[in-house]
C-alpha positions in Angstrom: 95.8 112.3 76.3 97.0 108.7 76.2 93.6 107.2 75.6 93.1 109.5 72.6 96.4 108.3 71.0 95.3 104.7 71.8 91.9 105.2 70.1 93.5 106.7 67.0 96.0 103.8 66.9 93.3 101.2 67.1 91.2 103.1 64.5 94.3 103.3 62.2 94.9 99.6 62.5 91.3 98.9 61.6 91.3 101.3 58.6 94.6 100.5 57.1 94.7 96.8 57.8 91.1 95.5 57.6 92.5 91.9 58.0 94.3 92.6 61.3 91.3 93.2 63.7 89.3 90.1 62.4 92.4 88.0 62.6 93.2 89.1 66.2 89.6 88.5 67.2 89.7 85.1 65.7 92.9 84.4 67.7 91.1 85.6 70.8 88.1 83.4 70.1 90.2 80.3 69.5 92.2 81.0 72.6 89.0 81.3 74.7 87.5 78.2 73.1 90.5 76.0 73.9 91.5 77.4 77.2 88.2 78.4 78.9 85.7 76.3 80.8 82.0 77.1 80.7 80.4 75.0 83.4 76.7 74.3 83.5 74.8 77.0 85.3 77.0 80.0 84.4 75.0 83.0 83.1 74.7 83.3 79.3 77.9 81.4 78.4 77.9 82.3 74.7 77.8 86.0 75.5 80.5 85.6 78.1 82.7 83.7 75.6 82.3 86.6 73.2 83.3 89.3 75.8 86.2 87.2 77.0 87.4 86.9 73.4 87.2 90.7 73.1 89.4 91.0 76.2 92.0 88.6 75.0 92.0 90.4 71.6 92.5 93.7 73.4 95.4 92.3 75.4 97.1 90.9 72.3 96.5 94.2 70.5 98.1 96.1 73.4 101.2 93.9 73.3 101.5 94.6 69.5 101.1 98.3 70.0 103.6 98.3 72.8 106.1 96.5 70.6 105.5 99.1 67.9 106.2 101.9 70.4 102.7 103.4 70.1 101.6 103.0 73.7 101.6 100.7 76.6 99.5 97.5 76.7 97.6 98.7 79.8 96.6 101.9 78.0 94.8 99.8 75.4 93.1 97.7 78.0 92.0 100.7 79.9 90.6 102.4 76.7 88.5 99.4 75.8 87.3 98.5 79.3 86.1 102.0 79.9 83.2 101.2 77.7 80.7 103.5 76.1 79.8 106.7 77.9 76.1 106.9 78.9 73.8 109.7 77.8 73.2 112.6 80.1 70.9 111.9 83.0 68.3 114.6 83.6 67.5 113.2 87.1 70.9 113.6 88.5 73.2 116.4 89.4 76.8 115.2 88.6 79.8 117.1 89.8 83.5 116.4 89.1 86.3 117.7 91.4 89.8 116.7 92.5 90.9 116.1 96.1 94.7 115.9 96.5 95.0 115.1 92.8 92.4 112.3 93.0 89.4 112.7 90.7 86.0 112.3 92.3 82.6 112.2 90.6 79.6 113.0 92.9 76.1 112.0 92.0 73.1 113.6 93.6 69.4 113.2 92.8 68.0 116.5 91.5 64.7 116.2 93.4 64.7 118.0 96.8 65.6 115.7 99.7 62.9 115.1 102.3 65.7 114.7 104.8 69.4 114.1 104.9 70.5 111.5 102.5 72.8 108.5 102.7 76.4 109.0 101.6 78.0 106.2 99.6 81.6 106.0 98.6 82.3 103.7 95.7 85.8 102.3 94.8 85.8 100.6 91.3 87.5 97.3 90.4 90.2 96.7 87.9 93.1 95.0 89.7 94.5 98.4 90.7 95.8 98.9 87.1 92.7 99.6 85.0 89.0 100.6 85.5 87.8 104.2 86.0 85.0 106.4 87.1 83.8 106.3 83.5 83.7 102.4 83.4 81.4 102.3 86.5 79.3 105.3 85.7 76.1 103.3 85.1 76.4 101.5 88.5 76.9 104.7 90.4 74.1 106.5 88.6 71.7 103.6 89.3 72.5 103.4 93.0 72.2 107.2 93.4 68.7 107.2 92.0 67.4 104.0 93.4 68.7 104.7 96.9 68.1 108.4 96.9 71.7 108.8 97.9 74.8 110.9 97.3 77.3 108.6 95.6 81.0 109.5 95.5 82.9 107.6 92.8 86.6 107.7 93.5 89.0 107.7 90.5 92.1 106.6 92.5 95.3 106.7 90.5 96.3 103.5 88.8 99.4 101.4 89.1 102.1 101.1 87.9 102.3 104.8 87.1 101.1 105.6 90.6 102.9 103.0 92.7 101.3 100.6 95.2 100.2 101.3 97.9 99.2 104.8 96.7 95.7 103.6 95.7 94.8 103.1 99.4 96.0 106.6 100.3 93.9 108.0 97.4 90.8 106.2 98.6 91.4 107.2 102.2 91.9 110.9 101.3 88.7 110.9 99.2 86.9 109.3 102.1 88.2 111.8 104.7 87.3 114.7 102.4 83.7 113.4 102.0 83.3 112.7 105.7 84.5 116.2 106.6 82.1 117.9 104.2 78.8 116.0 104.7 76.8 119.2 105.4 77.7 120.5 101.9 76.0 117.4 100.4 73.2 117.1 102.9 74.3 113.7 104.0 73.4 112.1 107.3 76.6 111.4 109.2 75.0 108.2 110.7 74.4 106.8 107.2 77.8 106.7 105.5 78.5 103.5 103.4 81.8 102.4 102.0 81.6 100.1 99.0 83.5 98.7 96.1 83.8 95.7 93.7 86.8 93.3 93.3 90.0 95.2 94.2 87.8 98.2 95.0 86.1 96.0 97.6 89.6 95.3 98.9 90.2 99.1 99.2 86.8 99.5 100.9 87.7 96.8 103.4 91.1 98.3 104.3 89.6 101.8 104.6 86.9 100.6 107.0 89.7 98.9 109.1 91.7 102.1 109.2 88.7 104.2 110.2 88.1 102.0 113.2 90.6 104.1 115.1 89.5 107.5 113.8 87.5 108.8 116.8 87.1 112.3 115.3 85.0 111.1 112.4 81.5 109.7 112.1 81.2 106.0 112.4 80.7 104.0 109.2 77.2 102.6 108.9 78.0 99.7 106.6 80.6 98.3 104.2 79.3 96.9 100.9 81.8 94.4 99.3 81.0 93.1 95.8 83.0 89.9 95.0 86.0 91.1 97.0 89.6 90.0 96.7 91.0 90.0 100.2 94.1 87.9 100.5 97.3 86.8 98.8 98.2 84.0 101.1 96.3 81.0 99.6 95.8 80.6 95.8 94.7 76.9 96.3 91.3 77.4 97.9 88.4 75.6 96.4 87.2 78.5 94.3 90.7 79.0 92.9 90.8 75.3 91.8 87.2 75.1 90.5 87.3 78.4 88.6 90.9 78.4 87.4 89.9 78.6 83.7 86.6 80.4 83.9 86.3 83.9 82.4 86.7 86.7 83.1 89.4 86.1 85.7 91.6 83.1 85.3 93.6 81.9 88.3 96.9 82.6 86.5 95.6 86.0 85.5 95.2 86.9 89.2 98.9 86.5 89.8 99.8 88.3 86.5 97.8 91.3 87.5 99.3 91.2 91.0 102.7 91.6 89.4 101.5 94.4 87.2 100.0 96.1 90.2 103.3 95.9 92.1 105.2 97.0 89.0 107.3 93.8 88.8 108.0 91.5 85.9 105.9 88.3 86.2 108.0 85.5 87.6 107.6 82.4 89.8 104.0 82.0 88.6 103.6 78.3 89.3 105.4 78.6 92.6 103.1 81.3 93.8 100.0 79.3 92.6 101.3 76.5 94.9 101.7 79.0 97.8 105.5 78.6 97.9 105.7 82.3 98.7 104.3 81.8 102.2 106.6 81.0 105.1 105.5 77.9 107.1 105.2 80.0 110.3 102.8 82.3 108.5 100.7 79.4 107.1 100.3 78.0 110.6 99.5 81.4 112.2 96.8 82.2 109.7 95.3 78.8 109.1 92.6 79.5 111.6 91.4 82.3 109.2 92.4 81.3 105.7 91.8 77.6 105.1 89.6 75.4 103.0 88.4 74.0 106.3 86.5 77.2 106.8 84.6 76.9 103.5 81.2 75.2 103.7 81.1 71.8 102.2 78.5 72.7 99.6 81.2 74.9 97.9 83.6 72.0 97.6 81.5 69.6 95.4 82.8 70.9 92.0 86.1 69.1 92.2 88.1 70.4 95.1 91.3 68.5 96.0 93.1 69.4 99.2 96.6 70.7 98.5 99.6 68.6 99.3 102.3 70.3 101.4 104.7 72.5 99.4 108.1 73.9 100.3 108.7 77.5 101.1 111.0 79.3 98.7 112.6 82.5 100.0 113.3 84.0 96.6 109.6 83.6 95.7 108.6 85.2 98.9 110.9 88.2 98.3 109.3 88.7 94.8 105.8 89.1 96.1 106.0 89.7 99.9 103.7 92.7 99.6 100.9 90.2 98.9 101.1 89.1 102.6 100.8 92.7 104.1 97.7 93.6 106.0 97.0 96.3 103.4 96.9 93.9 100.5 95.4 91.0 102.6 92.9 92.6 105.0 91.7 89.1 105.8 94.8 88.9 108.0 93.7 91.8 110.3 93.6 91.0 114.0 90.3 90.2 115.8 90.7 93.5 117.8 90.1 95.3 114.5 87.5 93.0 113.0 85.2 93.1 116.0 84.9 96.9 115.6 83.9 96.9 111.9 80.4 98.1 110.8 77.6 95.9 109.6 78.5 94.3 106.3 77.0 93.2 103.0 79.0 90.7 100.9 78.4 89.5 97.4 80.0 86.3 96.1 79.7 84.7 92.7 79.8 80.9 92.2 82.1 81.0 89.1 84.7 83.4 90.6 88.2 82.5 91.7 87.7 85.1 94.5 84.5 83.5 95.8 86.2 82.0 98.9 87.8 85.3 99.9 84.3 86.6 100.4 83.2 83.5 102.2 86.2 83.5 104.6 85.7 87.2 105.4 82.0 86.6 106.0 82.9 83.9 108.6 85.5 86.1 110.2 83.0 88.9 110.6 80.3 86.7 112.0 82.7 85.0 114.4 83.5 88.5 115.8 79.8 89.4 116.2 79.4 91.6 113.1 76.1 91.4 111.4 76.5 90.2 107.8 74.0 90.1 104.9 75.3 87.8 102.2 74.1 87.5 98.6 75.5 84.6 96.5 75.0 84.7 92.8 74.8 81.1 91.7 75.3 81.9 88.0 77.6 84.9 88.4 81.2 85.3 87.4 84.0 87.7 88.3 83.6 91.1 86.7 80.0 90.7 85.8 79.1 94.2 87.0 81.3 95.8 84.4 78.5 95.0 81.9 75.7 96.5 84.0 73.5 99.0 82.3 74.1 98.0 78.7 70.6 96.6 78.1 70.6 93.4 76.1 74.4 93.3 76.3 74.3 93.0 80.1 73.9 89.9 82.2 70.7 89.1 84.2 72.8 87.9 87.2 74.6 91.3 87.3 71.2 93.1 87.4 70.1 90.9 90.3 73.3 91.6 92.2 72.8 95.4 91.9 69.1 95.3 92.7 69.8 93.1 95.8 72.5 95.6 96.8 70.1 98.5 96.4 67.5 96.7 98.5 70.1 96.2 101.2 71.2 99.9 101.2 67.6 101.0 101.3 67.0 98.8 104.4 69.7 100.7 106.4 
């Protein structure tokens, strides 16, 4: 019901105070103009600037409504980012159900299968605090049709109402349900794919690592990771420096959403950005896996500067120590786990602070003998898939990412 109250509140603001919404949007536009960088080569910068201004306006509106006691700021952000529901699709059978309290939406082509289909689990992005099945409806429908597959979209419960790490358990329980009921959906147990975007790709990565030791279940055929966020150890990698002020995900916003995800008040922001939360012994232990030295030189030409040594601060570590757990940072998993993972498909975007997480995981997988198919969007930015399926309001790079992903899935 919260989203209904939020919608009514926003409509009320627009109706009774016609000056408020334009003024807020102008503030968002000015903030974007003076704080964002639009480098050459990014996909449709004017359109991106408009959408980023809308997001900033939404966040400002949420803070105002929270101060007024109407609703929480995250409620407003969720309402807006859920987008516009698509029309009914006559080519798909769409079924909603709940498993252990977790909503699932299952998409199946209506035409009779010629054989058993692929089964694809999809975990949506949204920093663990927003995003929904509704927001990623168009992507899941498109994949179900183009890949002639059963797609299960998982509406894991969001933080902070559903505390971390509950999201991982929700995704795991949904996966186990599906894998134990493949016959009902006419899915080939040899063709199960686990996928996700952004933090959803993080969940997909963790679930694949957990399932390595589940001998009573079918083996996962592939993991599909779309611009994944995979570590909270180093926020000074080249992509974090180069894309620090590029929409839709600023470098500082990553840390802010981490705090919201962990249900903590944002603090020590600059110290965390300088990696003061990481003990020296941990930096040395994981340098072999998480280091700018492992990023190809062609990704360092846009102004990368090696970080000077910084001092460890215990109080900063205690504030965000969850970021260094294997669950939150699956890039830290041991080689004994990595070497057992399935074939992988990884998408990275050039103008994304999380780009290097994907590059580092690609290298780790390949070093352990795992086959990796990699697609790099040279004009893409973080969150570009949230606009997929909206026609002229979408981005060409996002369509290319999804079509390349479909081609990969169809090749399995």
